[in-house]
Each structure stands twice: as C-alpha cells, then as structure tokens.
N, C-alpha and C positions, 0 to 999 in steps of 0.2 A: 376688779380692773376692767375697764371698758376698752374695746378695740374700735377701730374706725368703722367696722361693720355695725357698731352699736349706735351710730349717729342717728339723729332724728330723721323722720320721713313724714310725708304728708298724709292727711286724712284720705285723700284720693287714692293713694297707694293701698291703704288698708281696705277701703271699699272695693277696689279692683280685686284684691286678693280674696276678699270675702265672697266674691261671685262663685268661686270654686266650691267651698263647703255648702253654700246655698243650693247649688245644683246637685252636689253629691247627696244632700239630705233627702232628695226625692227618689234616689235609686231603689231603696227597699220597697216602697209602696208601688213604684212602677213595675219592679220585678215581680212582685206578688200578684199584681192585678192585670198585667199586660203580656208578660213574656211566657214562653213555654216552660213548664215546670221541670225541675230536675235536670237541667242542661247548663250547668254553670260554665263549663269550658266553652261551649258554643256561644253563650251569652257574652263571655269575656272577649272572645275573638271578634264577634260582630260589633262589640262596643269599640274595639280599638282599630282593627285593620281597615274597614271601608273608609272611615273618616281620615285615617292616616294616609291612605292612598290618594284620596281626593286632595288633601292638603299638599302632599308631595307633588301631585300633578300641577297644582296651582303655583307652588314656589319654584318647581323645576330645578332643584338643586340637591345634589347628593353630598354626603359628608366628604370633606377633603381626605386625602390618603392618610395623613397623620392623625386624623380625628375619628376614624371609623371604629376603632376599638372602643373609644369613649362613647360613641353613639350606641354601640351594642350594649355596653355596661349600663348606661342610663336607661335604655329601652327595656332591658331585662329587669332592672331594679324597680322602675316606676310602673311598668306595664306587665311584662311577660311573667315575672315571678309574683308581683303583688296581686294582680287580679285573681289568679287561681287560689292563692293562699287565703285571700279574704273570703272568697266563696267557700272554700273548704272549712274555714273556721265557722262560717255562718251555718253550714250544714251539720256540723258536729258539736256546736255549742248553743245554749240558749241565746236568743238575740240580745238580751240585756247584758249578759256577760261578755259576749263578743264585742259589743259597742264599748263597754267599760274598758276592756283590754286595749281596744284601739285608742282610747283616750290617753293611754300612756305614751302616745307618739311624740308629744312635745318634749317630754323628758328624754326620750331616746334621741331625738334630733339634737337637743342641747348637749347631750353626752357625746355624740359623734362630732358635732361641730367644733368642740374644743380642740381635740387632737388633729382633726383633718384640715380645718381652716383657721385655727387660732381664735375662734370666737368663744371667749370665756363666758359662761352663763351668768348673767346678773342675778343676784339673789331674789330680786323682786319677780323676775320671770320664772324662776324655779318655784317660788311660792305661788305665783299665779297658776302654774301648771298643776300643782297639787290641789289647789282650790277647784280648778276646772275638773280635775279627775274625780274629786268627791262629788261635784255637781252632776257630772254625767252618771255616776253610780246611783245617785238619788233619783235622777231623771228616768233612767231606763232599767236599772237592775231590779229584777224580781226574784222569785224563788229560784235557786240555782238549777234545779232539775238535774238532768244527766250531763255529766262533764266527763270527757275522755281526753286522754293524752294527745291524740292526734289533733283534736280541735285546739287544745291549748298551744301545741307546737306551731300549728298553722297561724294562730292569732299573733303570737309573739314573733314568728318569722315574718309575717306581713308588716308588722311595726318596724322591724329591723331593716328589711330590704327597702321599704319606702323611705325610712329616715335616712338611710345611706344614699339613696338616689337624690333626695332633696338637698343633702349637704354637698354631694358631688356636683350638682347644678351650679352651686356657688364656687366650688373649687376650680372648675374647668370653665374659663371664660369662653364666650362664643367664638368659634373658629373664624379665622380670616381666610377668605377665598378671593379668587380673581373677580368674581361678581360682587363680593361684599368685602372690600378692603378694610372696613371698620368692624367687621364681625357680622355673621349672619343674624337674621332677625329671629325673634322668639317663635314665630309661626313655623319657621324652618326647623328649629330645634324640636318643637313639638311633633312635627310630621315625622322626623326621623325616629323618634322614640316610639310613636304609635305603630309605625310600620315594623320596626324591629320586634316590638312586643307582640304584635298581632301575628307576624310570621312564625314566631316561636310557639305561640299558642295553637296555631292551625293544625299541625300534624298531631300534636298531643291530644287535642280534642277529637280528631277523627279516629285515633286509635282507641281512646278511652270511652268515648260516647257514641261512636259510629256515625252514620250519615246524619246530616242536619234534619231537624224535625220540620213538620209542616208549619208554615207561617201564615197566619190570617191577618186581617186588617188591624186588629188590636195590637198584635205583636209588631207589625210594621210601625205603628205609632209609638209603641214603647221603645223599640230599638232606635228609632229616629231621635227620640228625646234623649235617651241615654248616650247615644253616640255623638250627637251634635252639641247639646247643652252640657250633658254630664261628663263628656270626655274632651272633645275638641275645644270648646269654649272654656270649660273649667280648667283644663291643664294649661291653656295659654295664659289665663289670668293668674293661676297659681304660680307658674314658673316666672311670670313677669314680676309678681310680688316678691318671690324669693330673690330675684336679681336685685331688688331695690331695698330689701329689708334684712335685718338679722334673721338667721334661720330660726332661732328660738321664737322670735316674735311672730313670724309667719305661721309656724306650726301651731301656736296658740289659737290663731284664727280658725284653724281646722276644727276646733271644738264646737264651732257653730253647727257642724254637720248633724250631730244627734239632736240638737235643739230643733232644727228644721224638720228632721224626721219625726220627732214627737208631735210637733204642731200639725204636720200633715196627717199623722195617725189619728189625732183628735178630730180633725176636720172631716176626713174621708173614711175612717175606719172605726169611728166611735170608741176610740181607746180612752181609758179612764185617765183623768187628770185631777189631782188633788193637791193639798198643801205640800206634800213631800216633793212632788214633781215641780211645783212652783218654786220651792226653795232650791231645788237642783238647777232649774233653769236660771235663776238669779245668780247662783254661784258660778255657773259656766260663763255667763255673759260678763259677770264681774271679773272673773279671771282673765278673760280675753281682753277686756279694757285695761285692766291693771298692768298687763304685760306689754303695753304699747308705749312708745316714746315718740310723740308727734312733734314735728317742728311747728313753731308758732309763726304765723304770718308776720312779715315785717311791717311795722307801723311807721309811716313817714314822719319824721321829726322836722318841723319847720325851722328854718334858720332864723336868727334874730332879725335880719332884714325883712324876711318874708313875714315875720310876725308883726313888724311895724306897718308894713303895707296892709296886712289883713286888718289891723286895728284901725287904720285910717279909712277903711272902706265900710265900716259898720254904720 
C-alpha cells in the first residue's frame, strides 16, 4: 500500500539529497589526517556549535514557544546524541563493522516511519535496503577483529536516534511564526538543531575530555570542511530532501556515504580495491537507484489543430 508520501519526486531532489552523504563520506579521511586525535566529543562540538551559531545569527529567529521542545528533541536526536554515539562506535569497533551497522539505517527509518507518519515501506525499498546493506558489507567489511558490547550498543543506538530524528522531521511540519507565516525555512530548522546539539555536547566534552587541544593550521582546515560542508550544507540538503521525499527513499541515498569514503581511501590512502569491493559498490549504487521513484517530465502533446498547422509549415 502506497501513501501520499510515496508520490514521485524529481531527479533534482535526489541529487540535492545526495549532497549530504557525498560530504559525509569525507569525514573519516579528514578526521584521520587533519583533526587532533582521540578527541571525539571536542570534534563533534566544533562540528556542530560554531556553524549552528553562525546560521542562527544569520536567520535571527528562535523557535516559537510551542515548538521549542520539538527543536530540542530534533537537535538531540540528529546532533547531540548521534554525534557522540557514532564516534563511540568508531573507537570501539573495527571501521568496516561500524560502517556496515550504519548501513542498517534505511531499514530502521522505514520501520519507524510506518507507525509514526503512516509511511508503509514498499517492498522494493525494503529489498533495495537489503541489497545496499550486503553491498556495504562487501565494500568495507574486513576481518571482524575485536568487538565489544559498548561499541555494538553505540552503533545501534546511533542508527535508532538518527532514524527517529529523520522521521520526526517529516512528522513535525515547519512551525509558523510572525516572521514566517507560511513556516520557517530549512536553514532556520538546521540552525536550531545544530545549536541545541552543540550546546548539549559542550559541557559533556569539557567534563570527559578536559580543555580543548591545541589547534594548528591543518586542524583549522579540517574543522572548517567538516563544519561547513559536512554539517551545515550537508544537513540543509538532507533535511530538504527528507521534506520532499519518502523517508525510506531518502535514507537509501545515505548509503552513498561509504562508497565515497572508499573512493577517497583508494585515492588518498592507497587502500586496496578488488573485485569484491567493486561488486559491493555496484550493489550499493544499484540499491540506491532501485529504491527511488522519480516523476517523469511532462511531454507536451500537440492538439489536432496544432498538428495541422505544423504539417502545413513543413
């Protein structure tokens, strides 16, 4: 059974949404080569809070009174809880296993979207998500290595809180304010979530990790890229796509993330790439494409009178 949220959408919407996982795919290599080591909470805070404050100063609009709790919930799910959980899983699990567990996100989003927004998952999208999951496993999964319960709990927790945040973005329409009688813009919604998430992370990072580390030029470049492209721009495009697409279809596009990470690893870190990885990449991209339902551009049909005129002018 299809719902109205399963209606078709344009290729432009898909490409706009894909900007997010394209940017997110660079996070691992930038973190490894540019950012201070072993400071995940500091990195998460710098990733979210500065760009969120800049955006908030630009839009100059606070959440209306009746929407503030929703802004807090969205900020915690998508930023404040998700960022530390994803870093925690990365520190306690092999990278391939962590990425494979993250690839279960489309299935989690579809499972949450059904009861929360009435978006029943289409069979083809469930199948596409499973194909994409197998593809990610082939692409990045290596020898399991050491696996601990904390890492597994953090990985699955990150999938659940981000999936819930993505679905709630669709459940809660943009609030109406005196400045925006038709609903605030996506840039405003992004700024609220980044500020809420960043403010939640700030005291935790100071208590757990202590004073901020020394920052050199390379770290400034790395943080600038992750904050501007990997957070501000990425979340704007991602939430915009979520507002225009079924949640399940948008979550499938997120599987592009490990593909980009693999390609960057090959190009800049001399990581191995063979037939197994090629098959995995093909399955991931095939799953992403199979799960989309694009609208077809309307083709003008000439009226009989117009056809006669056209025939007489040949």
